[in-house]
N, C-alpha and C positions, 0 to 999 in steps of 0.2 A: 640259405638259413633253412633248417629242417623244421616242419611244423608238426605239431603233436595231432594224435587222431581226432581228439574234440574239436580242435581248430579246423582240420580238414574237413570233416564232415559239416560242420557248421558253413563253412565257405561254399560246399556243394549244394547244401541246402538252399542257401541265399540265390546262388546262380540258377538253381531249379526253379524258386519262385519267381524270379526276374522273367525267365524264358516263359513260365506259365501265364505270368501277367501280359507278357507281350502278346502270346497267341490270343489271350482273352480280347484284347484290344482290336488286334487284325487291323483291317485298314478301312478308309472309308467307303460308304456305299456308292455304286456305280449306279446312276440314275440318268434316265432320258424322258423327254416329255415337253409338256408346256407348263414352265413356271411362272404361272400367271393367275390371277384372282379368276376363278372360274376353270381354272386347269387342273393338270393331273400330273404325275410321275410314275414311270414304270420302273421297277427296279429287280435285280435278281441277287439273290443271298443264298444260304444254307436251306435246304429243303425242310418246309415245315418251320422255319424259323418264327417267331412271335414277331409282329412289326408294330412298333410304336410310332405316334404322331404327337409329338409335344408331350411326350410322357404318358399318353393313355394308348394302351394295348387295344388296337382297332380291328386287325386281321392277322392271319397267319398265312406265309409264303405258301405256294402249291408245292406239290411232290417233286417239281423240278426247281423250286426256288423262287419263282416268279411272284411278283406281288403289284399292286398299286395302291395309289394314295390320290385323294382328290382334295381341292380347296375351293370352299363355296365363293358365291360372287363377292362377298364382303368380308372375307377372310383376312386376318392379319397378315403382314408381309413378311415377317420373320418365322420359321419354323426349324424344328430338328426331326429328322426322320432315324429311327433306330430299328436295327434288326438285332434279334438276341435268340441265341441257341445254346441252351447249357450254359457254360462259362464264358460262351464268346460272343462278342459284341461288335457291331458295326455302326457307325453313325455318320449322318451328313447334316450340315446347317444348309439352310434353303432360304433364298431371300426371293419372294415373289416379285413381278412386274405389277405395277398398279393397272388394274382393268379400265377400259374407256366406256362406259354405258351410257349412251346418248338417250335423250327422251322419245317417245313414239306415240304418236296420237291416231287413234280407230275410232272412225264413227260409223253410225249405220248399223251397229249391231243390235240384235233384238234384246229389248229391256230386261226380258226374262233370263237372259244368259249374262247380265252385267249385275243386275240387282234383284234378283228373283224375290217375290214377296209372297206368291202362293204358299201356304201350308204343305200342302202334298209335295209340290216340288221340292220345298226345303227338306223335307223328310227324304226324299230320294236321293238329294245332294248328300245328305249325311249318310245314307247307307252306302251309296258308291264312294264316299271319302274313306270307309271302313275296309271296303274291298281293294282299293288303291295301295292303302297304308300296308295291308297284308301281303300283297303283290310285290311292294317294295323292299318289305323285309326279307326278301329272299336271300339266301347266302349259299348260293352253288359252289361246291369245292371244285373250282376249274380256274383257268388262266386263258381265256379265250381272247381277252384283251390283248395278249403278249404282243400279237404282229398288227398292232394298230386296226383301224376300220378302213372299210370300202365304203363309198357313197350309197345311200340308201334309195337314191333316185339317178337315173339315167344322166339327168342335166341339174346340176346345182345352182338354181336361182334365188339368192337370198332377200326375201322381201320384208323382213324384220330380224334385226340383229339379237342374238343371245344377250340376256341380261339387261335390255333397253327398259327405262321407267316406262311403264304403260300410264296412257290416258285414254279410257275407253267411254266412248260417249261423251266426252268433257269432264270425266270424273277420274281424278288420279287413281290408280290401281297399284297392286303389288308389281314388282319386277317381273319381265317375261322370262321365265327359265327355260325357255325354248329357242329353238333357230326355227323360223319359218321359211319354206323352200316352195316358191311358186311351181305349180306343175298343173297339166289339165285333169279335168275329172278322168277317173279311171285309171290314172298313170300306174305302174307297177313300183310298189315298195318292196325292196329286197333286204334281207338281213345284212349288216355292214360287217358282222363276224358271227360266229358260231355263239348259240346261247340257248337257254331254257326258256319256253314260253311260261310266264307265271300269271299273265293275265290276257284275256282275249273276249271282249265286249263289242257289241255292234251297236249300242246306242246309249251311251253315257251322255249326262245333261250337258256338260262343258265340251267333253271332248268328242262326241259322236263315236264313230268306231274307234277301238283304242286297243294296242297290243303292246305288252310289256315283254323285254327279253333281258334274262339274267346272263351276264357274259362271265360270271365267277367273283367271289369274293365280294358281294355286294355291289357290282357295278351292273346298274340296270338301266337300259334305255326303253323310251317310251315313243310311242308314234300315234299321233291324233288325228281325228277329223275324217277318218277313213271312211270311204263309201261301201268298202267290202272288206271283211276280214277273214284271211285265208288259213289261218292257224288255229290250233286249240290248245288250251293250257295243258301242260306236262309234256309237249311236242319238243324235241330238241330240233333246233334248225340250224342250218349252215350257212356261211358266207354266201351271198347271192341268191338264197333260197327266197322266193315271192313268200311275203307274210301279209299283203293287203294291198288295197288301193286307193288312191288320193280321192279326197272328196271334200265335203265343205259342211259336214254335220257338225252339231254342236255350236260353239261360240266361235264363227267364222263368218266373213262376209264373201269369201269366194273359195274356190277349190285349192288346196295347199296341205303340204304336210308340217305339222309342229312336231319337231325332232326333240325330245329330251334326254336328259339322262341325270341321274343321282348315283352317287357312292356314299353308303351308308348315312342317309338324310342330308347329305351335302349336294347341292345342286351344281352341276357342272356343265360346261359346253360341250357337247358330243362331236362338233365339228373340228375341235383341236386334236382329237384322235385319228382323223384322216390325215395328218401329217405323222404320225409316229412310226 
């Protein structure tokens, strides 16, 4: 049966629209990482694609298409991650594993580091909170997280698990958003991956010697209680480079490293990136 020109053109247009729609949908995102509360997922998509988490545009993929998303300690279990570049879109639905966060009691802390009352101390804490918030807000255009982390200490001896419910000197406190690693005074702390130093302070009230590293796209790690800080703000460091030394300054009962990580105001377990 012969088709007239209008019918033929209409059919070709419909076929083209269907092909365009198929290209726009593409395939599901390929993701790897720790799909658990407090965990992360690393993905790769189109360069500079916009990345959505549950419908909210939160970051942009790197020039090579790498991106990371993170999930807070108390995050819901079901999520959708979407990458969008022009008319193209990829999505994956994720169900996280429930995290297990035991209770942990610490006694013998100086009262001023648990419930400070001195007005001068409180003013200092407020000033330091502003400095930390500004450093955490860093958004380096990089993907240094893409190959995972190396350990920041030569030996990893966990003395307090990430996310545990803290009881300090008998008083319930907020969850512990760090993982405590026991080590002798002065032990070297090294960068687990390349990053930009966004904070380097030698004597903060709660944290003592404190360093922040931005590994790209808002993924920032923190290193607390240092006896010696070996880097400066604005410096780029590389995997394995010395950034400080273990101490017991601030809210601590003995020498250790408290290692923390945030992704865009979400608290994450940095040790999970050791497996990436």
